[in-house]
ZATORKOL-757982 format. One record per residue (C-alpha): residue number from 1; x, z, y. Coordinates in nm, 3 decimals, padded with zeros to 5 digits. Example, Ala and Ser with C-alpha at 12.3 -4.5 7.8 and 13.67 -1.06 7.14 Angstrom:
2
REC pos      c1      c3      c2
REC   1  01.230  00.780 -00.450
REC   2  01.367  00.714 -00.106
***
This chain:
369
REC pos      c1      c3      c2
REC   1  01.093 -01.152  01.741
REC   2  00.720 -01.142  01.674
REC   3  00.567 -00.994  01.361
REC   4  00.511 -01.245  01.082
REC   5  00.302 -01.193  00.767
REC   6  00.437 -01.176  00.413
REC   7  00.353 -01.499  00.232
REC   8  00.559 -01.497 -00.090
REC   9  00.770 -01.287 -00.321
REC  10  01.055 -01.342 -00.565
REC  11  01.149 -01.118 -00.858
REC  12  01.483 -01.123 -01.041
REC  13  01.528 -00.927 -01.362
REC  14  01.874 -00.768 -01.381
REC  15  02.020 -00.590 -01.681
REC  16  02.377 -00.494 -01.768
REC  17  02.588 -00.219 -01.919
REC  18  02.699  00.062 -01.692
REC  19  03.072  00.122 -01.665
REC  20  03.023  00.477 -01.795
REC  21  02.752  00.698 -01.937
REC  22  02.580  00.864 -01.644
REC  23  02.359  01.170 -01.666
REC  24  02.313  01.541 -01.631
REC  25  02.205  01.845 -01.829
REC  26  01.871  01.679 -01.906
REC  27  01.919  01.300 -01.933
REC  28  02.169  01.022 -01.993
REC  29  02.178  00.644 -01.938
REC  30  02.418  00.375 -02.056
REC  31  02.269  00.057 -01.912
REC  32  02.103 -00.060 -01.593
REC  33  01.751 -00.205 -01.600
REC  34  01.655 -00.342 -01.259
REC  35  01.429 -00.579 -01.073
REC  36  01.536 -00.725 -00.740
REC  37  01.220 -00.750 -00.530
REC  38  01.230 -00.996 -00.241
REC  39  00.941 -01.025  00.004
REC  40  00.938 -01.341  00.215
REC  41  00.763 -01.386  00.549
REC  42  00.619 -01.703  00.701
REC  43  00.946 -01.776  00.883
REC  44  01.159 -01.742  00.571
REC  45  01.299 -01.395  00.639
REC  46  01.363 -01.201  00.318
REC  47  01.328 -00.828  00.264
REC  48  01.513 -00.687 -00.038
REC  49  01.456 -00.385 -00.259
REC  50  01.554 -00.285 -00.612
REC  51  01.323 -00.131 -00.872
REC  52  01.504  00.071 -01.137
REC  53  01.391  00.184 -01.481
REC  54  01.638  00.456 -01.576
REC  55  01.535  00.531 -01.931
REC  56  01.296  00.259 -02.055
REC  57  01.389 -00.108 -02.112
REC  58  01.205 -00.344 -01.881
REC  59  00.975 -00.611 -02.023
REC  60  01.060 -00.979 -01.991
REC  61  01.043 -01.161 -01.659
REC  62  00.694 -01.300 -01.718
REC  63  00.546 -00.956 -01.785
REC  64  00.725 -00.809 -01.483
REC  65  00.571 -01.082 -01.269
REC  66  00.225 -01.023 -01.418
REC  67  00.237 -00.652 -01.336
REC  68  00.367 -00.714 -00.984
REC  69  00.107 -00.982 -00.914
REC  70 -00.175 -00.758 -01.036
REC  71 -00.070 -00.423 -00.890
REC  72  00.155 -00.483 -00.589
REC  73  00.094 -00.828 -00.445
REC  74 -00.274 -00.785 -00.346
REC  75 -00.169 -00.513 -00.101
REC  76  00.115 -00.723  00.042
REC  77 -00.007 -01.082  00.071
REC  78 -00.083 -01.178  00.429
REC  79  00.008 -00.832  00.561
REC  80  00.257 -00.773  00.839
REC  81  00.564 -00.563  00.749
REC  82  00.512 -00.361  01.067
REC  83  00.165 -00.254  00.957
REC  84  00.276 -00.178  00.602
REC  85  00.576  00.028  00.714
REC  86  00.378  00.242  00.958
REC  87  00.056  00.278  00.758
REC  88 -00.072  00.623  00.669
REC  89 -00.274  00.586  00.351
REC  90 -00.539  00.813  00.206
REC  91 -00.517  00.763 -00.169
REC  92 -00.786  00.937 -00.372
REC  93 -00.915  00.972 -00.727
REC  94 -00.799  00.716 -00.980
REC  95 -00.600  00.531 -00.715
REC  96 -00.354  00.822 -00.700
REC  97 -00.126  00.685 -00.971
REC  98  00.206  00.511 -01.019
REC  99  00.233  00.136 -01.077
REC 100  00.290  00.005 -01.427
REC 101  00.656 -00.050 -01.331
REC 102  00.844  00.156 -01.069
REC 103  00.809 -00.081 -00.773
REC 104  00.722  00.183 -00.513
REC 105  01.066  00.254 -00.369
REC 106  01.177 -00.109 -00.386
REC 107  00.874 -00.211 -00.181
REC 108  00.959  00.047  00.084
REC 109  01.309 -00.095  00.113
REC 110  01.190 -00.457  00.122
REC 111  00.914 -00.387  00.376
REC 112  01.140 -00.192  00.612
REC 113  01.413 -00.455  00.571
REC 114  01.169 -00.724  00.684
REC 115  01.032 -00.503  00.963
REC 116  01.381 -00.451  01.104
REC 117  01.474 -00.819  01.065
REC 118  01.162 -00.923  01.253
REC 119  01.259 -00.673  01.524
REC 120  01.613 -00.812  01.536
REC 121  01.767 -00.469  01.476
REC 122  01.974 -00.297  01.208
REC 123  01.739 -00.062  01.024
REC 124  01.933  00.249  01.123
REC 125  01.908  00.157  01.490
REC 126  01.538  00.079  01.460
REC 127  01.485  00.425  01.307
REC 128  01.639  00.577  01.619
REC 129  01.999  00.646  01.516
REC 130  02.259  00.695  01.788
REC 131  02.560  00.728  01.555
REC 132  02.689  00.459  01.321
REC 133  02.856  00.663  01.042
REC 134  02.784  00.974  00.834
REC 135  02.985  01.180  00.585
REC 136  02.990  01.096  00.216
REC 137  03.049  01.324 -00.081
REC 138  03.158  01.209 -00.427
REC 139  02.912  01.274 -00.709
REC 140  03.016  01.197 -01.064
REC 141  02.688  01.193 -01.260
REC 142  02.953  01.327 -01.493
REC 143  02.790  01.561 -01.744
REC 144  02.857  01.332 -02.043
REC 145  03.209  01.224 -01.947
REC 146  03.516  01.332 -02.139
REC 147  03.755  01.565 -01.958
REC 148  03.994  01.273 -01.915
REC 149  03.734  01.044 -01.758
REC 150  03.600  01.329 -01.544
REC 151  03.947  01.401 -01.407
REC 152  04.020  01.034 -01.347
REC 153  03.691  00.978 -01.160
REC 154  03.741  01.269 -00.922
REC 155  04.111  01.197 -00.878
REC 156  04.009  00.852 -00.758
REC 157  03.752  01.013 -00.528
REC 158  04.024  01.229 -00.376
REC 159  04.239  00.925 -00.307
REC 160  03.946  00.753 -00.135
REC 161  03.900  01.042  00.107
REC 162  03.552  01.173  00.026
REC 163  03.457  01.483  00.224
REC 164  03.325  01.686 -00.071
REC 165  03.264  01.676 -00.444
REC 166  02.961  01.747 -00.662
REC 167  02.966  01.797 -01.037
REC 168  02.696  01.839 -01.299
REC 169  02.656  02.183 -01.454
REC 170  02.394  02.352 -01.669
REC 171  02.569  02.331 -02.005
REC 172  02.439  02.578 -02.269
REC 173  02.792  02.721 -02.275
REC 174  02.863  02.846 -01.922
REC 175  03.236  02.843 -01.993
REC 176  03.219  02.465 -02.016
REC 177  03.090  02.457 -01.658
REC 178  03.376  02.686 -01.552
REC 179  03.620  02.456 -01.732
REC 180  03.489  02.155 -01.542
REC 181  03.528  02.336 -01.212
REC 182  03.885  02.419 -01.311
REC 183  03.949  02.051 -01.388
REC 184  03.796  01.948 -01.057
REC 185  04.023  02.182 -00.864
REC 186  04.328  02.038 -01.040
REC 187  04.213  01.684 -00.958
REC 188  04.110  01.726 -00.594
REC 189  04.256  02.053 -00.468
REC 190  04.061  02.328 -00.295
REC 191  04.042  02.217  00.067
REC 192  03.700  02.047  00.058
REC 193  03.349  02.167 -00.030
REC 194  03.239  02.175 -00.394
REC 195  02.873  02.148 -00.489
REC 196  02.709  02.192 -00.830
REC 197  02.388  02.039 -00.964
REC 198  02.218  02.202 -01.263
REC 199  01.916  01.969 -01.272
REC 200  01.681  02.262 -01.336
REC 201  01.878  02.389 -01.637
REC 202  01.868  02.757 -01.541
REC 203  01.636  03.045 -01.467
REC 204  01.684  03.237 -01.144
REC 205  01.875  03.512 -01.325
REC 206  02.092  03.260 -01.510
REC 207  02.173  03.104 -01.174
REC 208  02.292  03.437 -01.036
REC 209  02.508  03.499 -01.342
REC 210  02.654  03.147 -01.324
REC 211  02.753  03.178 -00.959
REC 212  02.911  03.518 -01.019
REC 213  03.111  03.371 -01.308
REC 214  03.223  03.080 -01.093
REC 215  03.334  03.322 -00.822
REC 216  03.535  03.530 -01.070
REC 217  03.713  03.208 -01.169
REC 218  03.800  03.147 -00.805
REC 219  03.541  02.882 -00.725
REC 220  03.341  02.889 -00.403
REC 221  03.022  02.683 -00.433
REC 222  02.906  02.511 -00.114
REC 223  02.557  02.444 -00.246
REC 224  02.349  02.491 -00.559
REC 225  02.134  02.187 -00.626
REC 226  01.809  02.220 -00.821
REC 227  01.926  02.526 -01.016
REC 228  01.576  02.610 -01.144
REC 229  01.248  02.419 -01.198
REC 230  01.113  02.244 -00.891
REC 231  00.787  02.439 -00.874
REC 232  00.944  02.786 -00.902
REC 233  00.924  02.847 -00.529
REC 234  00.942  03.225 -00.576
REC 235  01.265  03.192 -00.773
REC 236  01.417  02.951 -00.520
REC 237  01.315  03.182 -00.237
REC 238  01.477  03.480 -00.411
REC 239  01.802  03.287 -00.463
REC 240  01.802  03.179 -00.101
REC 241  01.751  03.534  00.023
REC 242  02.034  03.661 -00.198
REC 243  02.269  03.427 -00.014
REC 244  02.481  03.348 -00.321
REC 245  02.511  02.988 -00.200
REC 246  02.309  02.734 -00.007
REC 247  02.001  02.628 -00.205
REC 248  01.956  02.250 -00.208
REC 249  01.619  02.151 -00.355
REC 250  01.338  01.898 -00.336
REC 251  01.482  01.599 -00.523
REC 252  01.206  01.599 -00.782
REC 253  00.918  01.664 -00.540
REC 254  00.698  01.407 -00.367
REC 255  00.629  01.435  00.005
REC 256  00.351  01.689 -00.047
REC 257  00.579  01.899 -00.267
REC 258  00.859  01.881 -00.011
REC 259  00.619  02.003  00.258
REC 260  00.519  02.300  00.042
REC 261  00.884  02.376 -00.036
REC 262  00.975  02.382  00.333
REC 263  00.668  02.588  00.421
REC 264  00.763  02.841  00.152
REC 265  01.110  02.875  00.312
REC 266  01.246  02.823 -00.039
REC 267  01.551  02.609  00.038
REC 268  01.841  02.594  00.280
REC 269  01.871  02.218  00.237
REC 270  01.600  01.963  00.163
REC 271  01.715  01.688 -00.072
REC 272  01.555  01.350  00.002
REC 273  01.607  01.009 -00.153
REC 274  01.502  00.650 -00.102
REC 275  01.148  00.591  00.026
REC 276  01.204  00.518  00.393
REC 277  00.866  00.633  00.529
REC 278  00.856  00.949  00.318
REC 279  01.217  01.038  00.395
REC 280  01.159  01.011  00.770
REC 281  00.841  01.219  00.744
REC 282  01.011  01.481  00.527
REC 283  01.299  01.488  00.772
REC 284  01.059  01.560  01.057
REC 285  00.902  01.847  00.861
REC 286  01.245  01.990  00.778
REC 287  01.361  01.963  01.138
REC 288  01.053  02.155  01.253
REC 289  01.151  02.438  01.015
REC 290  01.524  02.419  01.101
REC 291  01.608  02.316  00.743
REC 292  01.906  02.086  00.690
REC 293  01.841  01.751  00.519
REC 294  02.078  01.592  00.267
REC 295  02.051  01.236  00.135
REC 296  02.077  01.217 -00.243
REC 297  02.137  00.905 -00.447
REC 298  01.979  00.593 -00.301
REC 299  02.020  00.248 -00.448
REC 300  02.341  00.091 -00.317
REC 301  02.348  00.372 -00.057
REC 302  02.060  00.220  00.144
REC 303  01.980  00.579  00.243
REC 304  02.259  00.556  00.500
REC 305  01.998  00.412  00.736
REC 306  01.782  00.725  00.720
REC 307  02.084  00.957  00.713
REC 308  02.206  00.814  01.041
REC 309  01.864  00.842  01.203
REC 310  01.768  01.196  01.100
REC 311  01.909  01.479  01.315
REC 312  02.169  01.705  01.160
REC 313  02.227  01.510  00.837
REC 314  02.592  01.558  00.737
REC 315  02.596  01.435  00.378
REC 316  02.511  01.125  00.179
REC 317  02.571  01.112 -00.197
REC 318  02.789  00.842 -00.353
REC 319  02.793  00.821 -00.732
REC 320  03.029  00.537 -00.826
REC 321  02.762  00.326 -00.993
REC 322  02.869 -00.028 -01.073
REC 323  02.605 -00.199 -00.859
REC 324  02.817 -00.350 -00.581
REC 325  02.829 -00.691 -00.751
REC 326  02.452 -00.724 -00.704
REC 327  02.483 -00.784 -00.329
REC 328  02.693 -01.005 -00.108
REC 329  02.847 -00.706  00.068
REC 330  02.792 -00.332  00.011
REC 331  02.812 -00.074  00.288
REC 332  03.160 -00.003  00.418
REC 333  03.319  00.337  00.351
REC 334  03.643  00.470  00.496
REC 335  03.794  00.812  00.568
REC 336  03.500  00.992  00.410
REC 337  03.240  00.812  00.621
REC 338  02.984  00.545  00.536
REC 339  02.885  00.301  00.809
REC 340  02.558  00.131  00.890
REC 341  02.556 -00.249  00.896
REC 342  02.521 -00.436  01.226
REC 343  02.310 -00.717  01.080
REC 344  01.932 -00.696  01.129
REC 345  01.754 -00.518  00.845
REC 346  01.924 -00.282  00.604
REC 347  02.206 -00.533  00.560
REC 348  02.198 -00.585  00.183
REC 349  02.149 -00.937  00.043
REC 350  02.112 -01.022 -00.327
REC 351  02.419 -01.215 -00.441
REC 352  02.378 -01.565 -00.578
REC 353  02.590 -01.472 -00.880
REC 354  02.370 -01.175 -00.968
REC 355  02.061 -01.391 -00.936
REC 356  02.209 -01.656 -01.163
REC 357  02.356 -01.419 -01.423
REC 358  02.082 -01.159 -01.434
REC 359  02.326 -00.903 -01.299
REC 360  02.565 -00.937 -01.592
REC 361  02.926 -00.850 -01.520
REC 362  03.216 -01.066 -01.638
REC 363  03.349 -00.941 -01.973
REC 364  03.045 -00.712 -02.009
REC 365  02.768 -00.737 -02.265
REC 366  02.446 -00.827 -02.088
REC 367  02.126 -00.653 -02.188
REC 368  01.918 -00.914 -02.007
REC 369  01.645 -01.099 -02.190
***
């Protein structure tokens, strides 16, 4: 299929209550505020992405459209998805800034979706993947859950066959973190890897003390995710050299920051997320340094496409967010593996019901305007 320019776009404001309070040692969220971004080419192919505002309510649909038309559309109209996906930009001065609304990642997904559709290939195959499935670990975003809800969530994860489990830690009372690890062991057993994510709650010394306390309680930690602030490369490097656990870092860093992290040899695992181009570039850098890559949360697990394509990726994060109703069919998971879709593109299509209802769930209070 030949390359065809982008000629139109469609935005759908989506807002609804989450099925639980998600969060970590630093933040919490109780509702979803989203924009489905669809880019349409001259032959009617549609590329889909989702913009997400985690902590700030989105404006009404008219204002969302105004911002998109002013800040995003001029760089998209008449352009070919191929050129946009492969472009290497040199942003300088006042142009080095975020958009008024967080469209950046959604545009990456929509552009690459269109690129793959125009190529007639599933995105993961177009990115060079030779395998069709990758391992998934269960992540609770569970810091604010009651003990009962925490246990129920991970018990369900055990029944579904996830290959590992990650919980949120970093509570001011370290014994609460130990208690949660105890609960996790009761819910899932001790035969699969356990990871912890402190979301930068600790200092390097606090991290050492925490891991020692976990070990005394009988808990082996497979990896420590973002234990200390993202720019404390010296602290991360020290923790890595101590070998107390694998150091998984980089979630909060842009591509430049990830490069510096890898160059500093300050992590055992590089955590990447949703921007297709940046993830593939970061993966190349990590591979050059023999650093393992892990795929963190990506919207509706679209990161499976990059996870399959990058060498040595063993883990993709799944966080039980109630987003599946937004698309006609989510990615299939079975026996601890998530599978790429065989349809051209990334395989996700906005559902007609979500478009009509603004994402609202039956029997749920909609926050949509």
